[in-house]
TORPA-4810 file (N, C-alpha, C, O; in nm, 3 decimals):
<nodes>
NODE_1_-0.498_3.089_-0.232_-0.555_2.963_-0.114_-0.391_2.887_-0.103_-0.368_2.811_-0.197_M
NODE_2_-0.286_2.899_-0.007_-0.180_2.798_0.033_-0.187_2.669_0.050_-0.250_2.640_0.151_S
NODE_3_-0.149_2.582_-0.007_-0.155_2.423_0.000_-0.103_2.379_0.124_-0.163_2.290_0.184_R
NODE_4_0.040_2.447_0.190_0.093_2.428_0.302_0.072_2.379_0.393_0.033_2.481_0.451_A
NODE_5_0.058_2.277_0.489_0.046_2.291_0.586_0.143_2.271_0.690_0.253_2.223_0.662_T
NODE_6_0.100_2.318_0.852_0.183_2.329_0.963_0.163_2.224_0.967_0.071_2.191_0.892_A
NODE_7_0.240_2.090_1.059_0.255_1.967_1.089_0.136_1.952_1.184_0.101_2.039_1.264_K
NODE_8_0.066_1.815_1.164_-0.059_1.806_1.178_-0.200_1.873_1.230_-0.301_1.857_1.299_G
NODE_9_-0.111_1.978_1.127_-0.246_2.043_1.019_-0.362_1.915_0.934_-0.297_1.832_0.871_Q
NODE_10_-0.459_1.902_0.929_-0.535_1.869_0.826_-0.516_1.934_0.665_-0.547_2.053_0.667_T
NODE_11_-0.489_1.906_0.580_-0.487_1.933_0.458_-0.620_2.030_0.423_-0.715_2.036_0.500_P
NODE_12_-0.613_2.104_0.299_-0.757_2.196_0.255_-0.739_2.092_0.124_-0.656_2.050_0.043_L
NODE_13_-0.900_2.082_0.169_-0.939_1.964_0.026_-1.003_2.035_-0.051_-1.118_2.005_-0.019_L
NODE_14_-1.010_2.097_-0.119_-1.122_2.192_-0.289_-1.216_1.999_-0.362_-1.198_1.878_-0.372_D
NODE_15_-1.352_2.156_-0.399_-1.419_2.038_-0.431_-1.353_1.937_-0.582_-1.386_1.818_-0.581_D
NODE_16_-1.304_1.964_-0.649_-1.162_1.943_-0.757_-1.113_1.794_-0.627_-1.134_1.674_-0.640_T
NODE_17_-1.049_1.862_-0.522_-0.967_1.720_-0.449_-1.065_1.660_-0.456_-1.073_1.600_-0.563_D
NODE_18_-1.158_1.644_-0.384_-1.279_1.564_-0.374_-1.288_1.471_-0.486_-1.265_1.351_-0.480_R
NODE_19_-1.316_1.524_-0.566_-1.397_1.483_-0.679_-1.275_1.412_-0.744_-1.334_1.338_-0.822_A
NODE_20_-1.085_1.375_-0.770_-1.046_1.372_-0.789_-1.048_1.237_-0.696_-1.057_1.127_-0.751_L
NODE_21_-1.038_1.249_-0.556_-1.057_1.102_-0.552_-1.178_1.048_-0.450_-1.190_0.972_-0.354_I
NODE_22_-1.250_1.125_-0.521_-1.393_0.980_-0.536_-1.386_0.899_-0.702_-1.459_0.809_-0.742_N
NODE_23_-1.276_0.965_-0.772_-1.318_0.879_-0.911_-1.194_0.754_-0.924_-1.189_0.650_-0.990_M
NODE_24_-1.104_0.815_-0.834_-0.961_0.754_-0.851_-1.034_0.597_-0.749_-0.973_0.491_-0.738_L
NODE_25_-1.107_0.611_-0.716_-1.204_0.469_-0.636_-1.296_0.337_-0.678_-1.410_0.297_-0.657_Q
NODE_26_-1.171_0.291_-0.754_-1.304_0.223_-0.829_-1.349_0.261_-0.986_-1.394_0.181_-1.067_G
NODE_27_-1.330_0.375_-1.005_-1.353_0.383_-1.125_-1.190_0.492_-1.277_-1.190_0.540_-1.391_D
NODE_28_-1.106_0.475_-1.179_-1.003_0.488_-1.324_-0.988_0.410_-1.422_-0.965_0.290_-1.433_F
NODE_29_-1.007_0.508_-1.505_-1.063_0.479_-1.693_-0.916_0.425_-1.723_-0.814_0.491_-1.704_P
NODE_30_-0.919_0.317_-1.765_-0.808_0.206_-1.828_-0.787_0.260_-2.003_-0.850_0.208_-2.094_L
NODE_31_-0.711_0.344_-2.018_-0.671_0.348_-2.127_-0.563_0.422_-2.177_-0.451_0.409_-2.129_V
NODE_32_-0.583_0.481_-2.250_-0.375_0.493_-2.332_-0.365_0.638_-2.232_-0.275_0.640_-2.148_R
NODE_33_-0.445_0.740_-2.241_-0.432_0.859_-2.099_-0.512_0.865_-2.078_-0.618_0.905_-2.125_N
NODE_34_-0.456_0.799_-1.955_-0.592_0.786_-1.790_-0.614_0.933_-1.741_-0.730_0.973_-1.731_P
NODE_35_-0.518_1.011_-1.711_-0.498_1.079_-1.629_-0.556_1.242_-1.746_-0.569_1.350_-1.688_F
NODE_36_-0.589_1.232_-1.945_-0.643_1.321_-1.959_-0.799_1.280_-1.929_-0.882_1.362_-1.887_A
NODE_37_-0.829_1.143_-1.957_-0.959_1.141_-1.906_-1.010_1.173_-1.798_-1.125_1.216_-1.806_D
NODE_38_-0.957_1.165_-1.680_-0.997_1.200_-1.559_-0.987_1.332_-1.598_-1.098_1.387_-1.598_V
NODE_39_-0.877_1.418_-1.638_-0.929_1.540_-1.686_-1.016_1.680_-1.709_-1.046_1.786_-1.654_A
NODE_40_-1.038_1.593_-1.850_-1.180_1.580_-1.948_-1.328_1.575_-1.756_-1.369_1.663_-1.679_I
NODE_41_-1.338_1.511_-1.762_-1.454_1.390_-1.640_-1.436_1.549_-1.513_-1.537_1.591_-1.457_R
NODE_42_-1.294_1.616_-1.489_-1.337_1.686_-1.367_-1.310_1.821_-1.460_-1.334_1.912_-1.380_L
NODE_43_-1.276_1.880_-1.576_-1.300_2.038_-1.630_-1.144_2.126_-1.606_-1.124_2.248_-1.597_G
NODE_44_-1.039_1.999_-1.600_-0.931_2.100_-1.527_-0.828_2.056_-1.676_-0.887_2.068_-1.783_I
NODE_45_-0.668_2.003_-1.684_-0.617_2.001_-1.798_-0.569_1.902_-1.674_-0.588_1.916_-1.553_D
NODE_46_-0.484_1.771_-1.766_-0.384_1.712_-1.738_-0.361_1.748_-1.651_-0.449_1.739_-1.565_Q
NODE_47_-0.258_1.800_-1.621_-0.107_1.856_-1.550_-0.173_1.883_-1.420_-0.106_1.859_-1.320_G
NODE_48_-0.266_1.918_-1.408_-0.379_1.958_-1.287_-0.394_1.782_-1.163_-0.390_1.734_-1.050_Q
NODE_49_-0.411_1.760_-1.308_-0.436_1.624_-1.252_-0.365_1.583_-1.167_-0.387_1.555_-1.050_V
NODE_50_-0.213_1.576_-1.273_-0.171_1.518_-1.156_0.004_1.600_-1.101_0.123_1.569_-1.088_I
NODE_51_-0.084_1.712_-1.085_-0.009_1.775_-0.944_-0.086_1.738_-0.807_-0.053_1.710_-0.692_D
NODE_52_-0.217_1.755_-0.886_-0.313_1.747_-0.768_-0.291_1.635_-0.695_-0.314_1.617_-0.576_R
NODE_53_-0.233_1.541_-0.794_-0.264_1.402_-0.724_-0.120_1.419_-0.635_-0.113_1.422_-0.512_L
NODE_54_-0.009_1.428_-0.732_0.140_1.452_-0.648_0.096_1.510_-0.539_0.098_1.431_-0.445_Q
NODE_55_0.042_1.652_-0.499_-0.009_1.690_-0.376_-0.080_1.591_-0.256_-0.046_1.610_-0.139_R
NODE_56_-0.145_1.522_-0.278_-0.222_1.477_-0.196_-0.134_1.336_-0.124_-0.134_1.289_-0.010_L
NODE_57_-0.042_1.286_-0.290_0.067_1.202_-0.248_0.083_1.197_-0.072_0.063_1.130_0.030_L
NODE_58_0.156_1.379_-0.149_0.220_1.497_-0.086_0.194_1.487_0.111_0.286_1.488_0.192_D
NODE_59_0.129_1.483_0.125_0.013_1.559_0.260_-0.021_1.477_0.330_-0.078_1.515_0.432_Q
NODE_60_-0.006_1.333_0.310_-0.081_1.205_0.307_-0.188_1.199_0.299_-0.228_1.107_0.370_R
NODE_61_-0.285_1.263_0.237_-0.397_1.253_0.231_-0.461_1.109_0.144_-0.577_1.071_0.160_V
NODE_62_-0.387_1.058_0.076_-0.366_0.981_0.015_-0.250_0.891_0.022_-0.154_0.936_-0.042_L
NODE_63_-0.224_0.751_0.092_-0.095_0.677_0.093_-0.036_0.593_0.006_0.072_0.535_0.023_T
NODE_64_-0.121_0.585_-0.101_-0.136_0.496_-0.221_-0.234_0.533_-0.307_-0.349_0.574_-0.290_R
NODE_65_-0.114_0.494_-0.477_-0.214_0.556_-0.586_-0.160_0.441_-0.680_-0.080_0.486_-0.763_F
NODE_66_-0.182_0.303_-0.689_-0.130_0.233_-0.779_-0.236_0.077_-0.797_-0.281_0.030_-0.693_G
NODE_67_-0.256_0.034_-0.880_-0.314_-0.101_-0.929_-0.328_-0.175_-0.801_-0.245_-0.171_-0.711_P
NODE_68_-0.457_-0.254_-0.800_-0.481_-0.373_-0.688_-0.489_-0.470_-0.791_-0.591_-0.479_-0.860_M
NODE_69_-0.365_-0.562_-0.810_-0.360_-0.735_-0.871_-0.449_-0.843_-0.772_-0.449_-0.834_-0.650_F
NODE_70_-0.503_-0.917_-0.829_-0.503_-1.027_-0.799_-0.414_-1.160_-0.765_-0.457_-1.273_-0.740_Q
NODE_71_-0.321_-1.131_-0.768_-0.156_-1.212_-0.770_-0.209_-1.337_-0.844_-0.212_-1.361_-0.964_I
NODE_72_-0.249_-1.406_-0.744_-0.308_-1.551_-0.692_-0.359_-1.550_-0.858_-0.261_-1.592_-0.920_E
NODE_73_-0.469_-1.522_-0.954_-0.478_-1.492_-1.111_-0.340_-1.519_-1.164_-0.336_-1.584_-1.268_R
NODE_74_-0.270_-1.495_-1.132_-0.143_-1.516_-1.249_-0.040_-1.588_-1.244_0.048_-1.602_-1.328_I
NODE_75_-0.058_-1.657_-1.091_0.029_-1.770_-1.082_0.084_-1.747_-0.951_0.120_-1.844_-0.885_G
NODE_76_0.104_-1.535_-0.867_0.151_-1.567_-0.756_0.086_-1.607_-0.629_-0.009_-1.685_-0.621_G
NODE_77_0.136_-1.555_-0.545_0.075_-1.524_-0.397_0.084_-1.439_-0.302_0.171_-1.352_-0.312_A
NODE_78_0.025_-1.442_-0.221_0.016_-1.319_-0.049_0.000_-1.361_0.036_-0.099_-1.432_0.055_F
NODE_79_0.105_-1.333_0.142_0.086_-1.439_0.264_0.083_-1.269_0.392_0.118_-1.151_0.382_C
NODE_80_0.049_-1.317_0.450_0.022_-1.272_0.629_0.120_-1.326_0.672_0.128_-1.448_0.658_L
NODE_81_0.202_-1.271_0.723_0.366_-1.334_0.761_0.353_-1.210_0.926_0.311_-1.096_0.946_A
NODE_82_0.424_-1.333_1.020_0.469_-1.234_1.166_0.598_-1.298_1.249_0.652_-1.407_1.266_A
NODE_83_0.615_-1.145_1.295_0.745_-1.247_1.418_0.709_-1.153_1.511_0.651_-1.046_1.495_I
NODE_84_0.743_-1.196_1.589_0.856_-1.123_1.770_0.925_-1.079_1.767_0.991_-1.144_1.687_S
NODE_85_0.986_-0.992_1.797_1.075_-0.919_1.763_1.115_-0.838_1.832_1.077_-0.721_1.824_V
NODE_86_1.239_-0.899_1.953_1.306_-0.782_2.008_1.283_-0.620_2.057_1.325_-0.523_1.993_P
NODE_87_1.220_-0.614_2.163_1.240_-0.428_2.098_1.333_-0.383_2.082_1.337_-0.313_1.980_E
NODE_88_1.446_-0.390_2.155_1.632_-0.354_2.105_1.639_-0.374_2.010_1.712_-0.294_1.951_A
NODE_89_1.580_-0.479_1.926_1.621_-0.534_1.773_1.546_-0.481_1.673_1.565_-0.494_1.552_D
NODE_90_1.415_-0.386_1.760_1.304_-0.428_1.589_1.367_-0.285_1.505_1.359_-0.330_1.391_F
NODE_91_1.436_-0.117_1.484_1.567_-0.124_1.374_1.621_-0.175_1.308_1.637_-0.163_1.187_E
NODE_92_1.675_-0.274_1.413_1.757_-0.367_1.226_1.683_-0.470_1.193_1.729_-0.543_1.105_R
NODE_93_1.562_-0.500_1.248_1.494_-0.621_1.161_1.423_-0.546_1.087_1.409_-0.590_0.973_V
NODE_94_1.366_-0.436_1.113_1.263_-0.387_1.019_1.316_-0.326_0.893_1.261_-0.335_0.783_T
NODE_95_1.425_-0.264_0.918_1.573_-0.331_0.794_1.560_-0.399_0.708_1.541_-0.371_0.589_A
NODE_96_1.572_-0.568_0.797_1.608_-0.656_0.743_1.499_-0.688_0.654_1.513_-0.745_0.546_Q
NODE_97_1.404_-0.656_0.698_1.226_-0.718_0.650_1.264_-0.702_0.493_1.306_-0.780_0.408_V
NODE_98_1.212_-0.503_0.497_1.218_-0.454_0.450_1.332_-0.478_0.316_1.301_-0.451_0.200_N
NODE_99_1.447_-0.524_0.349_1.535_-0.533_0.257_1.488_-0.666_0.136_1.548_-0.687_0.031_A
NODE_100_1.406_-0.716_0.169_1.366_-0.791_0.099_1.270_-0.766_-0.002_1.165_-0.743_0.057_F
NODE_101_1.249_-0.758_-0.152_1.180_-0.722_-0.271_1.023_-0.789_-0.211_0.915_-0.731_-0.196_A
NODE_102_1.058_-0.926_-0.188_0.880_-0.985_-0.162_0.795_-0.918_-0.051_0.673_-0.916_-0.059_E
NODE_103_0.864_-0.861_0.056_0.765_-0.764_0.112_0.688_-0.617_0.088_0.691_-0.496_0.067_V
NODE_104_0.630_-0.719_0.107_0.469_-0.525_0.077_0.420_-0.477_0.130_0.371_-0.380_0.072_A
NODE_105_0.379_-0.491_0.290_0.354_-0.431_0.363_0.413_-0.424_0.477_0.444_-0.540_0.504_H
NODE_106_0.455_-0.337_0.582_0.539_-0.396_0.689_0.445_-0.258_0.817_0.421_-0.137_0.824_N
NODE_107_0.428_-0.363_0.880_0.332_-0.267_1.013_0.382_-0.354_1.159_0.389_-0.477_1.171_Y
NODE_108_0.411_-0.255_1.258_0.433_-0.239_1.407_0.328_-0.245_1.432_0.250_-0.161_1.386_R
NODE_109_0.270_-0.382_1.545_0.177_-0.403_1.695_0.167_-0.400_1.744_0.259_-0.477_1.770_R
NODE_110_0.123_-0.374_1.850_0.069_-0.398_2.016_0.090_-0.490_2.049_0.084_-0.490_2.172_D
NODE_111_0.126_-0.625_1.992_0.099_-0.729_2.075_0.208_-0.788_2.044_0.274_-0.728_1.959_H
NODE_112_0.272_-0.932_2.103_0.341_-0.996_2.115_0.369_-1.084_2.004_0.432_-1.188_2.024_A
NODE_113_0.322_-1.047_1.871_0.370_-1.053_1.751_0.374_-0.921_1.672_0.291_-0.892_1.587_L
NODE_114_0.479_-0.843_1.708_0.496_-0.719_1.707_0.558_-0.635_1.542_0.592_-0.523_1.504_N
NODE_115_0.543_-0.773_1.487_0.600_-0.689_1.321_0.508_-0.826_1.283_0.492_-0.942_1.318_M
NODE_116_0.446_-0.698_1.157_0.348_-0.813_1.069_0.398_-0.733_0.919_0.424_-0.615_0.896_W
NODE_117_0.400_-0.830_0.850_0.377_-0.791_0.705_0.354_-0.826_0.614_0.268_-0.908_0.646_F
NODE_118_0.363_-0.834_0.492_0.244_-0.886_0.353_0.409_-0.926_0.255_0.491_-0.842_0.220_V
NODE_119_0.416_-1.077_0.231_0.463_-1.147_0.121_0.394_-1.142_0.030_0.276_-1.158_0.063_L
NODE_120_0.416_-1.122_-0.128_0.455_-1.121_-0.218_0.492_-1.238_-0.295_0.479_-1.331_-0.215_A
NODE_121_0.529_-1.281_-0.399_0.573_-1.430_-0.450_0.534_-1.458_-0.566_0.414_-1.484_-0.576_T
NODE_122_0.620_-1.464_-0.694_0.606_-1.491_-0.807_0.488_-1.617_-0.855_0.417_-1.622_-0.956_E
NODE_123_0.508_-1.754_-0.689_0.506_-1.837_-0.708_0.443_-1.909_-0.589_0.468_-1.859_-0.480_T
NODE_124_0.363_-2.023_-0.590_0.279_-2.049_-0.417_0.433_-2.098_-0.323_0.429_-2.095_-0.200_P
NODE_125_0.523_-2.128_-0.374_0.632_-2.178_-0.319_0.742_-2.086_-0.237_0.819_-2.109_-0.144_Q
NODE_126_0.710_-1.962_-0.322_0.770_-1.912_-0.268_0.783_-1.802_-0.128_0.875_-1.740_-0.074_G
NODE_127_0.635_-1.818_-0.105_0.586_-1.788_0.078_0.694_-1.830_0.096_0.797_-1.763_0.096_I
NODE_128_0.685_-1.973_0.118_0.784_-2.031_0.231_0.906_-2.016_0.168_0.944_-2.109_0.239_A
NODE_129_0.983_-1.994_0.118_1.105_-2.031_0.073_1.143_-1.829_0.153_1.243_-1.794_0.217_A
NODE_130_1.034_-1.750_0.117_1.095_-1.610_0.160_1.108_-1.632_0.234_1.228_-1.612_0.256_T
NODE_131_1.041_-1.689_0.355_0.996_-1.666_0.475_1.122_-1.759_0.589_1.153_-1.709_0.697_A
NODE_132_1.176_-1.884_0.547_1.306_-1.929_0.532_1.453_-1.819_0.579_1.537_-1.811_0.668_R
NODE_133_1.403_-1.729_0.414_1.495_-1.705_0.422_1.534_-1.507_0.487_1.632_-1.433_0.501_R
NODE_134_1.378_-1.502_0.506_1.379_-1.344_0.583_1.440_-1.460_0.800_1.532_-1.435_0.878_I
NODE_135_1.347_-1.552_0.804_1.445_-1.609_0.875_1.557_-1.644_0.935_1.569_-1.651_1.057_E
NODE_136_1.671_-1.673_0.827_1.801_-1.594_0.810_1.857_-1.548_0.829_1.958_-1.579_0.892_A
NODE_137_1.832_-1.458_0.794_1.853_-1.287_0.825_1.858_-1.244_0.949_1.948_-1.204_1.024_A
NODE_138_1.751_-1.259_0.955_1.702_-1.196_1.132_1.741_-1.277_1.207_1.862_-1.258_1.219_T
NODE_139_1.701_-1.384_1.284_1.741_-1.480_1.338_1.602_-1.522_1.409_1.568_-1.578_1.513_G
NODE_140_1.566_-1.489_1.346_1.437_-1.501_1.442_1.307_-1.605_1.334_1.332_-1.632_1.217_L
NODE_141_1.196_-1.641_1.395_1.114_-1.747_1.338_0.976_-1.674_1.315_0.891_-1.628_1.391_P
NODE_142_0.990_-1.682_1.172_0.871_-1.640_1.076_0.749_-1.700_1.097_0.760_-1.821_1.074_V
NODE_143_0.621_-1.665_1.137_0.515_-1.690_1.144_0.439_-1.652_0.987_0.459_-1.553_0.917_F
NODE_144_0.354_-1.760_0.964_0.276_-1.702_0.779_0.113_-1.712_0.829_0.066_-1.802_0.899_L
NODE_145_0.070_-1.642_0.794_-0.063_-1.660_0.805_-0.157_-1.694_0.676_-0.226_-1.598_0.644_F
NODE_146_-0.181_-1.842_0.573_-0.240_-1.787_0.479_-0.384_-1.769_0.445_-0.441_-1.776_0.554_P
NODE_147_-0.447_-1.755_0.380_-0.547_-1.695_0.315_-0.636_-1.827_0.312_-0.635_-1.917_0.229_K
NODE_148_-0.705_-1.812_0.418_-0.757_-1.960_0.425_-0.933_-1.953_0.288_-0.988_-2.034_0.213_E
NODE_149_-0.957_-1.788_0.332_-1.143_-1.749_0.238_-1.137_-1.694_0.197_-1.121_-1.631_0.303_R
NODE_150_-1.129_-1.609_0.113_-1.180_-1.447_0.026_-1.248_-1.404_0.026_-1.346_-1.461_-0.023_E
NODE_151_-1.267_-1.253_0.083_-1.356_-1.168_0.048_-1.349_-1.057_0.007_-1.239_-1.008_0.030_Y
NODE_152_-1.438_-0.971_-0.060_-1.451_-0.894_-0.176_-1.553_-0.781_-0.096_-1.670_-0.802_-0.065_F
NODE_153_-1.453_-0.616_-0.064_-1.561_-0.548_-0.044_-1.472_-0.453_-0.069_-1.359_-0.423_-0.030_V
NODE_154_-1.582_-0.394_-0.178_-1.500_-0.275_-0.208_-1.540_-0.172_-0.090_-1.656_-0.140_-0.069_E
NODE_155_-1.441_-0.129_-0.023_-1.497_0.007_0.030_-1.406_0.157_-0.007_-1.286_0.178_0.012_M
NODE_156_-1.519_0.258_-0.072_-1.551_0.348_-0.074_-1.530_0.454_0.003_-1.624_0.460_0.082_K
NODE_157_-1.457_0.538_0.018_-1.465_0.657_0.159_-1.477_0.758_0.042_-1.410_0.759_-0.061_L
NODE_158_-1.558_0.825_0.071_-1.649_0.984_0.011_-1.562_1.067_0.092_-1.551_1.073_0.215_E
NODE_159_-1.517_1.115_0.023_-1.378_1.252_0.039_-1.471_1.398_0.042_-1.416_1.507_0.052_A
</nodes>
């Protein structure tokens, strides 16, 4: 069975792909050789686990694979931020904002504040400093939306 898909088609997932996706959601082993551990649980070899994971990322079945950190516990900070960007300048401003290492995500929205992004900094003071640097680079005001309360929602999607 071919794994290649035409543009716009949904990639085909077999039972092993589904089991791998389900296993990666909150149950990834924290051991020296985690992919070998996953392979044993799936009944395949480590290379197949890595190849399948890469294929799922390449096909955009998965958009990200990596740890989630509570940055505040190690002294850092996260903050949601937004800018109102004139349509004619959107690509330029996107490139300028994305050039900052502190920008974790950047999304276009249909709203007066049409660019939303997450800042992640080593210290809480770094949020305001980074916002000022982005304002200087883009010539546009950055609006900060700090977290007021944290909720933990463990959302797992069955593949």
